[in-house]
N, C-alpha and C positions, 0 to 999 in steps of 0.2 A: 567324211561328210562332207567337206566344202567341196570335193571333188562332184559328188553323187550332186550336191546343190546348185555348183555351176554347170553341169551340166544340163540341168532342169529346165535354168533360165535360157542357155542357149537354146537348146531344144525347143522351149516357146517362143522367142523373137523367131526362127526360121519356119516353125511351123504355123504361126500365124501371119506368116510374111506368103508364105504359100496359100497358105487359106482365104484371106482375104483378096491373094490376086484371081482367086476364079472365083468372086461374088456373085457378078454378074450370070457365071456359067451354074454356079448350084440353086440361085434363083430361078433359071428360064426350064430347068430341068421340074423345081416342086412345083413351078407356080406360084409363088409366096411374093408378091410386090403388095404393098401400101400402095393405092390409086387414086390420084387427086380427086376425088367423087362428092368432096361438101366442100362448104364457104370454110370451112375452120381449116383447111388444108391449104399450105401455101403454094409445095411444089406442084411442079408442072406436068412431069412425068411420073412413072410409075417409078416407084422404089422399094431395092428388097431388102426383104424382113426375116432377115439372116441371122440377126444376134444372138438371138436363146444357143439357135444351130451350134453355133460357133463354138460361144462358151462350155456348152455340152460336150460336143468335141473335144475340146481343151481337157476340160474333168475328166471325161473318160478315158483319154490316155493318161490323164496323169493317176487315175487309182490303179487304171491296171501296173501302168509301171512301179508304182509304190506298192503296191499289194507284190505282188510278183517278183521283187528286183529291193526294194528297199526298206521292207519289212515293216509295212507301217508308218514308216516314222515321218511324214508328211501328215499322212492322215490319221495320224494321232492327236490332230489338235481338235479334230472330231471325235473323241474320243473311240474310234474305231478299233478293238482287239482281234476281228479277224474278218476273214474274207467273206460272212454272212452279213457282218456290219456295210461292210463297203458294198454288197452286191444289193443290199435293200434299197440303202439310199442313192446308190445309181439310179435304181428303178421308179422310184421318188421324186428324181427328177426326171427323169424321161416323161413320168404320168405329167408332170408341171407341162411340160415342154410340147408335149404331145396335147395338151389343153390349149396351149397357146397356139399351137400351130392352124387348131382349130378355129378357137377365136380369131385367130386374123382372116382366118380364110371367109367365114359366115359372119360372126359376130355376133357372138353366144349373148342369149340376156344376163344383165349383169346377178341377177337373183341367180342364175343357172348355174353361170362361172364359178360364181364364190360358193353355191354347194357342193359342186362338185370337187372343188379346190380342198374344201371341209374335209369330204370324207375321204380324201388323201393327205392328210394332216390328220385326220384320225388314224389311219392306218400308221401313218410314221409316227405319231406318237403313242401307239398302244405297245409297237416294237421299240423306240428308243424312247423309254419314261426320262431316261437321262436329261431328254431336253423337253421335259414337262416345269412349266412355272410353279412350284411351290408358296410361294410368297412372295411380294411385295417390300422392297427395303428403300427407306424414304431418307435423305438427309434432315430435310425439314422437319423438327420437333423429334429427331432420330425417331422415325418411326417404323415398326415393323408389321405387316398385316398379313395373316396368316391365309392364305386361299382354301386348306384345306379339304374337302373333297372335288370342291370346284377347278383346282387344277388343270386337269382336262381339258375341261372345256373353256378356260382362260385363253392356255397354252393355241388351242386352236382358234380361239377368236384374234389373238396374237398376230400369229401366222397370215391371214385370213386378211386384217387390216392391212397390217403393213404390203401386203400385196395389190390392195385396192388403193392403197396412199401412194404407191411409189406408180403405178398405174397409169391415177390421174396428173402423177405429177412430170408424167414422161412428156412433153409438149413440144419441146424445140428443143433443134440437133444440139448436141453436146451436153446437154443439163443433165441428164439423166448420169453420162459417164464422170461427167468431172462431183456429180452428187456423188458415186460409187464409191469412185477413188480417195477422196473425201474420206468417207468412213471409214475405207480399206487403213488410208495412212494413219489415220489417228491409232483405230482398235490396234495398229500394230506398234506401236508409240505405245501406248497402255499397254502391253502385254512385255514385250521386251523379251520378247521370245525369240530363237534364230529360226525356230520352223514356224512358228504363225507367221513371221518376218518373210519367211520364202513361199507360200500361199500367196500370202496379200501381192508381193513382185510378182507373181505368176500371174493373178491374175487382171493387174494393173499393165501388167504387158498386152493383154488382149483388150482391156481397153483405153488403151492407148491406140492401139491398131484400128479399134473401131470410131474411137473418137475422129482419127486421121478420114479415114470413111465417110462416117456421118457427117464432119464440116463440110465434107464434099457434096454431097446430099445422094451419096451410094448406097449407105445401110440408112437402117434404123432397127431397133433393136424389136419394136413391135412388142405383143403380147404375149410371146414366146419366149420372147427375153427377160422380158420384168419378170414374168413367173418363176423362171431359173434363177434370176439375179436376188429377186426379193427372197430367194427361198435361203439360198449360201449367204447372205447378209441375217437374215433370223437367224441361223446356227451360229454365226459367228457370232450374234451381239449378244446368243443366250448363254454359248459356253465362256463369251467376257463376265457377264451377268453373276454366274453360277462359279465363277473363279475365285474360290478362297482368298488368293494371295494378291487379288485387286478386288478394290474398294468402288464398285462399281453403283451410282444411286437409281431410282428411276428417275430423277429429274434430269440425268445425265442423258439418259436415255430419250427422253422426250425432250432435250436438245438439239439430238442429232434430228429427230426423224419432227420438227418442229415446224419446217415451213409445210412440206409435204402434210401433214395432219392438218396442223391448222387453216390450211388452204380448202383441205374439201370442208372442214366444217362449215368454213363460210359460205363457198358456194352451194355448200350443202341446205343451209337456211337462208340463203339468199334465193335462189329456186323453189322452194318451198314459197316464201312472199310473196312471190312475181306467180304462184299458180302454176307454177311449170314442173315438171317430174322430177326432182333429186338428183338423180340419176343419167338423165340425159346431160351429154356433152356441149359444151361452147367454147368460147372465149374468153373468157371473165376473168384465167387462173390470174393468177400475181406474173409467171413466167411472160402469158401472152401482151398484159399491159405493159412491161417491162422492154418484150421485143417491139412492140410497133412504138414505144417512144426514144427508145436508144438504138437497136437494132440486134444482130444475133451476139458480137462478143462482148458486147457494154452491158446487155441483158444479163449474159453468163457468170459475166465476173462479179455483175452487182447482185445474183441471184446468191453465189455462192461467200463471197466474200465475210457477211453475219455469221454464218456457219463456223467456218475458217475464225474467226473473232472472237466467236465465243469458246469454242473450241480450248483455243490459246489460254482463253480466262482462269478455263475451268483445270488447265496444268499450270499455269504457274504462279495466280495468285489464290489467297484467298477469299474473294466473296464469294459471298452463299449461292447454292445452285438456283435460289427463288429468283433470286436477285441478276441474274443472268436469263431465267428466264424473262423477268419482267421485263431487262432491256431489249430482248429481242422479241416482244411483243411490239415494242413502243416501233424499232426500226421496220419492222412487217407491218405496221398501221404507215407510216412515213411511205415504208415505197411504193402504198396503194393508192398515194397522193402527192405523189410526184410530180410538179409542173413538167411541161412537155420539153423543155430544154433543160431542166433541172439538172 
């Protein structure tokens, strides 16, 4: 088992090294670029949108190798028991990737892409009912909310909302890759499971190469990358939440998703109050504010630090989750009002 895991990691390093080295070639072949055609975009030249494509290729090779040569040992973390489960999931990921590529090329209307995503998630959850959320477990007041017949609708809504908030959160270089990496590391620590950790490491390798090229303005995730990563993160969070050996509450998941979700709500209502379309993009996100004040590196450190600190509090202290949420909210509001040279 150790030999197989070592092979996976070594192969992933080599594969991603070769993959990212042909980043420009791939972008030219499929003509997939982010063009600096609006005031929100700071880059001066077209940048490849290969983030999701490269991760999908990683997943495809992993799925093929694990199914045919490793007896589903790594894919067992997703609850796969046969080839059909793996193929169905890979088809779903490909559909999301394709939707993201189309969105990157022609900029679909928000309602249209959310509707298409909902149909894709409906198809997945109809086949993989083990990913339907049947109830909500709260630490506050030791409360359990049974969803009864609403579990399918609620589960689809969760997948769609996570996709939307992560798409809105993807605004500056390194931001998404650092955020995804933090989530993966935390989930791996929570699971204390070797197989789960190996899958997270393989994804982290892809994110490390992406971060290097993203920092150098050579590649963006694009919508295709956000759609693929948001789906995988959704699967991992749900599997963690439904694991009877891991006591994860709704509040803890909310803490993980706090800034993307709260920032989306803040901007949604701000735009309505200004009589603007709440779905129109702007440069009022927290990451834009921090970027303008502190520059790229400091902005990313400031963005990710409260999340890391909150997760440390969860694991190492007995502070209630609702109190940590309160502290996180205070930090968020403070960051919005930081002085120019604060």
